[in-house]
N, C-alpha and C positions, 0 to 999 in steps of 0.2 A: 431286440438284439443289438448289441453294441457294434460299433465300426470295427473294433479289434476282432470280435468273434466272427464277424462276416468275412474278414480277411483270412482268418485261420481256416474257416470252412471252405473258402475258395481255394486255398493252398492245398488242403487235403483232397479236394475234388480233383484238382489238377494232377496231384501225385497218383491218385487212383487211376485216372485216365492214362497216365504215362506208363504205369505198371501193366495195364491190360493191353495197351497198344504195342504191337511188335516193333522192335527197333529196326529190323530189316524184314520186310514182308517175305514170308516163306521160310524163315529160319527161326528156330527157338531163340529166345532172348539170350540164353547162356552162350550160344554159339555166336550170335551177333555181337555180344559184348567182347568176346575174344577177338573178333575182327577189329573192333574199335580200339582195343588195347594195343594192337600192332601198328596203328597209324602214328607217324612221328609227331612229336609235340607241336612243332610249328603249324601244323594243320588244325589244331584243336579249336582255335578261334573261328575258323571257317566251318568246322564240323558242328559247332554249337548252334550255328544258324540254320542247319538243315531242318530240325524239328525240335519241338519242346521235349520230346522223349530223349533225343540225343543230347540236348543241353543238360537235362536233369541227370542223365547217366554220366556224362563226362565231368560234370562238376561235383559229383558225389565223392566224398573223401575215400570211400572204399575202392572206387575206381582208380584213384591216384595210388593207393597202396598196392593194388593189384599190378598197376603199370610199373611201379618201383620194383616189385619182385620179378616181373617179366624182363626188366632191363638187364638182369643178370645174363640173359642169353642174347642180348641185343647190344653189342659193344659199339662205341663211336670212335671215329678218328678225328682229331682236332688239328687244324693247321691255321697259321696266321700270315698275313701280309703286312709289310711295313712300307709306308709311303715316305720316301726320303725328303720330299719337298714340304710335306705338311707334318711330318713326325707323328702320324696317326697309325694306329694298329687296327686291323680288322680281322676278326676271328671267323672261321667257317668250320662246319662240322659235317662229316659224312656219316649218315646213318647206314651202317653196313647191312641192316636187314632190308632196307628199301632201295639202297643204292643211290639215294638222293643227297645232294649238298644243300646246306642251309646256312645263311648268314646269321651269326649270333648277335644278340643285342650289344650295343656299345658297352665297354667296360666302365666301371665307376669313374667319376670325373677326375679322380687322382691319377688315373692312367690315360687321360685323354691325349696327352702328348708325352713321348719319352725321347730321351736323347739318342738312344740307339736300341735296336731290337735285342742286342746282346746284353743290355743293361738289366733285363729281366730274365727270369728263368721259369720254366713251365714243367709241370708234371701232371699226369692224369691217372684216374682210376676208371679206365674205359668201360668196364662191364657195369659200373655204377653210373656211367654217363656223367662223370664229374671231371672238371678241368681246374687246376690250381695254377695261378699266376703269382709269382713272388718277385719282390723288389721292383725297381725301375719306375715307380710312381713318384709322387711328391715326397714320400718317405721311403728310404731304401729298406725299411723294415716291413713295408706293405705286403699284404697277402689277401687275395680275393679268390673266390671259387665260383665256377659256373656249374649249374645243375641242369642237365638236359630234361629232367622230369618236369621242371617248372619253367624252363627256358629263361632263367634269371641268374644274374650275378649277385653275390652277397659277400660281405666283408668277413674275413677270418681273423683270428687273433694275429697280431703282428709278430714277426720273427723276433727272437731274443737279441740278435745282433744285426746291425745295419750292414747290408752287403749289396753289391752290384757285380755284374760280370762273373757270375758263379754258375754252378750246375746243380740240378736237383733230379730226384727220381723217386719212383714209387717202390718202396720195399715192404712187401707184406701188408699193403694197404696204408702204410704210413709214408708221408712225404719227407724226404731227407734233403736238406740244403747243405752244400759242401763248399767251403772256402769262399773265394771271391775277393773283391776289393772293398775297402771300407768307405772310400770317398770317390768312387767312380773312375779310378785309374791310378791312384797313388798307393797308399799303404795296403798291403795284402793281409788277409786273415787266414788262419788255419782252422778257425772255428767250424764245427759241424753241429747241426741240430735237426731234430726230427719232430714232425707235426702229426698229431693223432686227430683225424677228422671227427671221430666219435666224441671226443671230449673237448675239441677245439683248443688244444693246448700244445705248446712246444716244450721240448726238453733237450738238454745238451747231450751230445754223443761224443765218442772218442774223436779227438782232434786229428787233423791231417798230420802225418809225420813231417812234412815239409811243404813249402809253398810251391804250387805248380802254376804254369803260365798257359794261356790259350787253352782252357779246359775243353775236353769232350768227355762224355760219360755214357755208360750203358748199364742197365740192370739185368742181370741174369739170375733167376731164382732168388736166393737170399742174399746175393752179393751185388755190390755196386762197383763198377770198374771206372776209375777216373784217370785220364791221361792228359798230357800236354797237347797231343794232337798236332805236333809241328809238321811242316812240310819237308820233304826230302830235298837236298841233303841236309843233315843235321850239323849245326855249328857246335852243338854240345850234345852229349848223350841224352836221349829223351828220358823223362821220368814218368812214372805211373804207379798207382797204388790200388789195392782192392780192399773194399770195406765188407766185413762179414757182419751182417745185422744181428745174427743170433748171438755172436760172441762180443759184439761191439768193439771190434779190433780191426786194425789196418795191417796189411802186409804188402811188401813190394811186388809189383807186377812182373811177370816173367819177361826176360830180355827180348825174346822173339816177338811177343805181343807189343811191347813198347815200340820197337823199331818198325813194326808193320802197320801200326795204327797212326796214319798220317792225315786223316780227314774225318768227316762227319760219319757217325756210326748209326746203325739201326739193328734192332734185335728182332729176328724172325724165328719163331718156333724154338726158342731157347738158345739160339746161336747168334753171335755178334758178327756183323758184316761191315 
């Protein structure tokens, strides 16, 4: 018997023992696997050391596929902190199913230090556990994505236009980047583009009707609301526009909303606050 054949036989024997040994004593393996599926990814390295059966189950490709489908009902909340003295960004994630916070791995080296947290823009697809960070790196066209399923960052296709100090949002699963500055504080742009995570491609969208300053934005349904977000009292009448992703068109925001929107916004259950 060759050394290769011996190794194969040992592997098959180990797999047989794993299949017959219960993952959690007293529970059918199907139920035990559902329990493991609900454990946050940062614990997986620790879980793999519990037993060979757990290690085999957690590293099985079918387990990862099952976890990916389960994440549809397990959204994440992403937040970041910026250290002014070191210019470093740290991301954290709240797993809403377990109520636990986790520190995300460092972003790729191109985002190791940024000039300002406002230089980059972020959007997420929380039910898929994905976070998109745009601009602000070595190249103002940079785009990276964090995937909670694998607890890793990966590079995405760069944006079509360089931009900093802009806004972005998730519109029907596509990430839309709006306006911003071309050189970090000088010439402004009206360009708008949309990223499709499925195809890893960007395409141009309808341009902003005019340049806005001090952006804030919110996505409600199929629409993205973009405003200057100035503080009261206004030296000039505030400006704001609404993007309809179905029609790929912009319209002016209503006067009352423009005047009342003077700070950072948040969308809760389909309403903007």
